[in-house]
C-alpha positions in Angstrom: 89.5 100.2 123.6 91.0 100.4 120.1 93.6 103.1 119.6 93.9 104.7 116.1 95.4 108.1 117.2 99.0 109.2 118.0 100.4 112.4 119.4 99.6 114.8 122.2 99.4 118.4 120.8 99.9 117.6 117.1 97.7 114.5 116.8 96.6 112.3 113.9 94.2 109.5 113.6 94.1 107.1 110.6 91.1 105.3 109.3 90.1 102.7 106.6 91.1 99.2 105.6 93.3 97.7 102.9 90.3 96.7 100.7 87.8 99.3 101.7 86.8 102.2 99.4 89.4 104.5 100.9 91.9 105.2 103.6 92.9 108.5 105.2 94.0 110.5 108.2 92.6 113.3 110.4 95.3 115.7 111.6 94.4 117.9 114.6 96.4 120.5 116.5 98.1 121.8 113.4 98.9 125.6 113.8 96.9 127.9 111.5 98.3 129.9 108.6 100.6 127.3 107.1 100.6 127.0 103.3 99.2 123.6 102.4 97.9 121.9 99.3 97.7 118.4 97.8 100.9 119.2 96.0 102.8 119.5 99.3 101.7 116.0 100.3 101.8 114.0 97.0 105.6 113.8 96.5 105.9 111.9 99.9 103.1 109.5 98.9 104.8 108.9 95.6 107.9 107.7 97.4 105.9 105.1 99.2 103.5 104.2 96.3 103.4 100.5 95.4 104.1 99.0 91.9 107.1 101.2 91.0 109.5 98.3 90.5 109.6 94.5 90.5 111.0 94.7 94.1 107.7 95.8 95.6 104.1 94.7 95.5 102.5 95.1 92.0 99.3 96.5 93.4 98.7 99.6 91.3 97.5 102.4 93.5 97.9 106.0 92.4 97.6 107.2 96.0 96.2 110.5 95.1 95.4 112.5 98.2 92.5 114.8 98.7 92.2 117.5 101.4 88.6 117.5 102.6 88.8 120.0 105.5 91.1 122.3 107.5 92.4 124.4 104.6 91.0 127.6 103.3 92.5 129.7 100.5 95.6 127.5 100.6 96.4 127.8 104.3 95.6 125.7 107.4 92.8 127.1 109.5 93.8 125.5 112.8 90.8 123.1 112.5 91.1 119.3 111.8 92.7 118.5 108.5 91.0 115.5 106.8 93.0 113.6 104.2 91.6 110.9 101.9 93.2 108.4 99.6 91.0 106.1 97.5 91.7 102.4 97.0 91.4 101.6 93.4 93.1 98.2 92.8 91.8 95.8 95.4 91.7 92.0 94.6 89.8 90.6 97.5 89.4 87.2 95.8 93.1 86.6 96.5 92.2 86.2 100.2 89.6 83.4 100.0 91.9 80.9 101.7 92.8 83.4 104.4 89.1 83.6 105.4 89.3 80.1 106.6 92.9 79.7 108.0 95.3 82.0 109.8 98.5 83.2 108.1 101.5 82.5 110.5 103.4 85.7 111.3 100.4 87.9 110.4 97.9 89.4 112.7 95.1 87.1 111.6 94.8 85.0 114.8 95.6 87.9 117.2 92.8 90.0 115.6 90.3 87.1 115.8 91.3 86.4 119.4 90.7 90.1 120.4 87.6 90.9 118.4 86.0 87.6 117.5 85.8 88.9 113.9 88.3 90.1 111.4 88.5 91.6 107.9 90.6 89.0 106.1 90.9 91.0 102.9 94.5 92.0 102.9 94.5 92.1 106.7 92.2 95.1 107.1 93.7 97.5 109.5 96.8 95.3 110.0 97.8 95.8 106.3 100.8 98.0 105.4 98.3 99.8 103.2 97.4 101.9 106.3 100.9 103.5 106.3 99.9 105.7 103.3 97.7 107.6 105.7 100.7 108.1 108.0 102.8 109.4 105.1 100.1 112.0 104.2 99.9 113.1 107.8 103.7 113.3 108.0 103.8 115.7 105.1 101.6 118.1 107.1 103.9 117.6 110.1 107.0 118.7 108.1 105.4 122.1 107.6 105.4 122.6 111.4 109.2 122.0 111.6 110.6 123.9 108.6 114.1 124.0 109.9 114.4 120.3 110.3 115.6 118.0 107.5 114.7 114.3 107.7 116.4 111.6 105.6 116.0 107.8 105.8 117.6 105.0 103.9 117.8 101.2 103.9 121.1 100.0 105.4 120.6 96.2 105.3 118.5 93.7 103.4 118.4 90.0 104.3 121.4 90.3 106.5 123.5 92.0 103.8 124.6 95.5 105.1 125.9 98.5 103.2 129.7 99.1 103.2 129.7 102.7 102.1 127.4 105.8 102.4 126.7 108.2 99.5 123.6 110.3 100.2 123.3 110.9 96.4 122.7 107.2 95.8 119.6 107.0 98.1 117.2 108.3 95.4 119.1 106.6 92.6 117.9 103.0 93.1 114.6 101.3 94.1 115.9 100.4 97.5 116.7 103.8 99.0 120.2 102.4 99.4 123.2 104.8 99.9 125.7 102.2 98.6 125.6 101.4 94.8 127.4 98.1 95.2 125.0 96.9 97.9 122.0 98.0 95.8 123.3 95.7 93.0 123.6 92.8 95.4 120.2 93.4 96.8 118.6 93.0 93.3 119.8 89.4 93.2 118.8 88.7 96.8 115.3 90.0 96.5 114.7 88.5 93.1 115.8 85.1 94.5 113.5 85.4 97.5 110.5 86.5 95.3 111.0 83.7 92.8 111.2 81.2 95.7 107.9 82.5 97.1 109.6 83.9 100.2 110.6 87.3 101.6 113.4 89.2 103.3 113.7 91.5 106.3 115.5 94.9 106.3 116.9 97.6 108.5 116.1 101.2 107.8 118.0 104.2 109.3 116.8 107.7 109.8 118.5 111.0 110.7 116.9 114.3 111.5 119.1 117.4 111.4 118.3 120.9 112.6 116.5 119.7 115.7 117.3 122.3 118.4 118.3 121.4 121.9 115.4 121.1 124.3 112.7 119.1 122.6 111.4 116.3 124.7 110.8 115.7 128.4 112.7 114.0 131.3 110.3 111.1 131.9 107.0 110.2 130.3 107.3 112.2 127.1 110.9 111.4 126.3 111.8 112.2 122.7 113.4 108.8 122.4 110.5 106.9 123.9 108.0 108.7 121.7 110.2 107.9 118.7 110.4 104.2 119.7 106.6 104.0 120.2 106.0 105.7 116.8 108.4 103.4 114.9 107.1 100.2 116.7 103.6 101.1 115.6 104.6 100.7 111.9 103.6 97.4 110.4 106.3 94.7 110.4 108.7 96.7 112.7 110.2 94.4 115.4 113.0 96.6 116.8 114.1 100.2 117.2 117.5 101.5 118.3 118.3 105.1 119.2 121.9 106.2 118.5 124.2 103.3 119.0 121.4 101.3 120.5 122.4 97.8 121.5 126.0 98.5 120.5 126.2 100.9 123.4 125.9 98.0 125.8 129.2 96.7 124.5 131.1 100.0 125.2 132.9 101.3 128.2 131.6 104.5 129.8 134.4 106.7 128.4 133.9 105.3 124.9 130.1 105.8 125.0 130.2 109.3 126.4 129.8 112.2 123.9 132.5 114.7 124.9 131.7 118.4 124.6 133.9 121.4 123.8 133.0 125.1 123.7 131.7 126.2 120.3 132.8 129.4 118.6 129.8 131.4 119.7 129.6 129.6 123.1 125.8 129.5 123.1 125.8 125.7 122.7 128.6 123.1 123.1 130.3 121.3 120.2 130.0 117.5 120.5 132.9 115.2 119.5 130.7 112.2 119.0 127.0 111.2 118.9 126.6 107.8 120.5 123.4 109.0 122.1 121.7 109.7 118.8 121.0 113.4 119.6 119.0 112.6 122.7 120.1 112.8 126.4 117.7 112.3 129.3 114.8 112.2 126.9 115.6 115.7 125.5 117.2 116.7 122.2 120.8 117.9 122.4 121.0 119.8 119.1 122.9 117.0 117.4 121.3 114.9 114.6 118.6 112.6 115.9 119.4 109.1 114.7 117.4 105.9 114.8 117.5 102.4 113.3 114.4 100.3 112.6 114.2 96.6 112.0 111.5 95.2 109.6 110.7 91.5 109.7 110.3 89.6 106.4 106.9 90.0 104.9 104.5 87.4 106.4 102.4 87.0 103.2 104.4 84.4 101.2 103.8 81.7 98.6 105.9 79.2 100.5 103.5 76.8 102.3 103.5 77.2 106.1 101.7 75.0 108.7 98.8 76.7 110.4 95.3 76.1 111.8 91.8 77.0 110.6 89.3 79.1 112.5 87.8 75.8 113.6 91.1 74.7 115.1 92.0 72.1 112.5 95.5 71.5 111.2 96.1 73.1 107.8 98.7 74.4 105.4 98.5 77.9 103.8 100.2 79.9 101.2 99.3 83.6 100.6 98.4 84.4 97.1 98.2 87.9 95.7 100.5 90.8 95.4 102.9 91.4 98.2 106.2 93.1 98.9 109.1 90.6 98.9 110.9 93.1 101.3 108.4 95.4 103.1 111.2 97.4 104.6 112.0 99.1 101.3 108.7 101.0 101.2 109.0 101.4 105.0 111.6 104.2 104.4 109.1 107.0 103.7 106.9 105.7 106.6 109.8 106.0 109.0 110.5 109.5 107.8 106.8 110.4 108.3 106.7 109.1 111.8 109.9 111.0 112.7 108.3 114.2 111.4 105.1 113.5 113.3 106.9 113.0 116.6 109.1 116.0 116.1 106.2 118.3 115.2 104.4 117.2 118.3 107.5 117.7 120.5 108.1 121.1 119.1 104.5 122.2 120.0 104.8 120.5 123.5 108.0 122.4 124.1 106.5 125.7 123.0 103.4 125.1 125.3 105.6 124.7 128.4 108.6 126.9 127.7 107.3 129.5 125.3 
């Protein structure tokens, strides 16, 4: 089977291909009565929209969303919400060589091996273009969790990490970077990679504050396992860490523990640290939920790479067209969207069991 849906109670399915007439999402399980219009969704799509700087793909897509169902007189009806985004700037001719040979690092061969057929125009469903649908669905999910604030940023590009954190800088540069000096360095790094016909990887971090204690489940619907699955489903993501992640393996037990003290109102403890990333035993603790996501370098590059054709012959390929020199940059709003989608689902799951 082919899986195109995610979630348990708050569910969404995406549809469409990179070079088809449109892409979109179907959101099901959304509570009724929530105020929703295209204006609530568009700002999040605008954050992800391509062609906004020389550091992203120059494909010009307005990414204007249309709500086709599930809303009446400005409020959700409790029925499926259908969202559509038209593709207006396809250049399928750029992929003529890809039709005959596989791009290493891309999903070309894997798709062909599975289906015996593939849409080579931009990768079809494997294209990062699909993530616009997720961002649209994520905007709806945010309405379900009004007390939760979600913020993501890029903390590393091409192995160069930030050295400071200023939240006010995240929206002040094209990299969603909280360090102004690092953002300046990254300009040179990405320009150099782009001019060389290559690409760079990146690390994005995300924090959700206002998540109450109790969301999640002890075993098969753990909040952290759901978040890991959500983030790993994003195109080009190759690693996810919750809290300290792999760094926790290098700590002693007393250093990794998150000590608790009584709070003033004594209805919940006060934590002295947050190595666990706001999740213990698969359930939220009330602390900020924190994750890190690793994006590989964009596989579509102009540097020639050895490959094989569909006939099994040796070949060399370079990918022409318009591609992100660092796909992790536009991954930031996608990471935020997937965080919102998981949290909305977990909130409704918690309410279903615990009232």
